[in-house]
C-alpha positions as CSV (number, residue, x, y, z in Angstrom):
1,T,131.6,119.3,98.1
2,R,133.7,118.7,101.3
3,A,133.7,115.1,100.6
4,G,135.3,115.8,97.2
5,I,132.4,113.9,95.4
6,G,130.8,116.1,92.8
7,Y,127.6,115.3,90.3
8,V,127.2,116.0,86.8
9,S,123.9,115.3,84.9
10,L,124.4,113.9,81.3
11,P,120.9,113.4,80.1
12,E,122.1,112.4,76.6
13,L,123.5,109.0,78.0
14,G,119.7,107.9,79.2
15,N,117.7,105.2,77.6
16,L,115.5,106.6,74.8
17,F,114.4,103.0,74.0
18,L,113.1,101.8,77.4
19,A,109.7,101.6,76.3
20,Y,110.8,98.9,73.7
21,P,111.0,95.1,74.6
22,D,114.1,94.9,72.3
23,W,115.7,98.1,74.0
24,P,119.3,96.7,74.7
25,A,119.7,96.2,70.7
26,R,118.4,99.3,70.1
27,Y,120.3,101.2,72.8
28,A,123.8,99.6,71.7
29,E,123.0,100.5,68.0
30,F,122.4,104.1,69.1
31,L,125.8,104.1,71.1
32,E,127.6,102.5,68.1
33,R,126.1,105.4,65.6
34,A,126.0,108.6,68.2
35,G,128.7,107.3,70.7
36,P,131.7,109.9,69.8
37,L,129.1,113.0,69.9
38,L,127.5,111.5,73.1
39,F,130.3,111.0,75.0
40,D,131.9,114.5,74.6
41,R,130.9,116.0,77.9
42,L,131.7,112.6,79.8
43,A,135.2,112.7,78.5
44,L,135.6,116.0,79.9
45,V,134.2,114.9,83.1
46,A,136.7,112.0,83.1
47,R,139.5,114.2,82.2
48,D,139.6,116.0,85.6
49,A,138.9,113.0,87.6
50,S,140.7,109.9,88.7
51,S,137.4,107.6,88.8
52,F,133.7,108.2,88.6
53,A,130.7,106.5,88.6
54,L,127.8,105.9,86.2
55,L,124.4,105.8,88.3
56,C,121.1,104.5,87.2
57,A,117.5,103.7,89.0
58,E,118.0,99.8,87.9
59,K,119.1,97.8,90.5
60,R,120.8,95.1,88.2
61,V,123.5,95.7,85.6
62,A,121.9,93.4,83.3
63,D,118.6,95.5,83.2
64,C,120.5,98.9,82.7
65,H,121.7,100.6,80.1
66,R,124.9,101.8,82.0
67,R,126.2,98.2,81.0
68,H,125.9,99.2,77.2
69,L,127.7,102.3,78.0
70,A,130.8,100.7,80.0
71,E,131.0,98.3,77.2
72,Y,131.0,101.2,74.6
73,L,133.6,103.0,76.6
74,A,135.6,99.9,76.9
75,K,135.8,99.2,73.2
76,H,136.4,102.4,72.3
77,R,137.8,104.5,74.6
78,G,139.8,101.4,76.7
79,W,138.1,102.4,80.0
80,A,138.1,99.9,82.6
81,F,134.8,99.4,84.8
82,T,133.5,97.5,87.8
83,H,130.1,96.7,88.1
84,I,128.6,97.1,91.6
85,E,125.4,95.5,92.4
């Protein structure tokens, strides 16, 4: 775009377990098992960007799967995140 901001949809990073009351534990386990495959496309996007944002419909980070994504990437890839609420 003219502002230099692009958008890439990565539905594979969505929360498949939102309907379960224990979705945070399920999603964290899912990331540990499938993370290397799930983050291939994100790594391609990040390679060409100095920064990027993970967006979700949840208002609070504590209620959102993006917190788990950030934690996984920090742990396994050494990426740093700032959560904005």
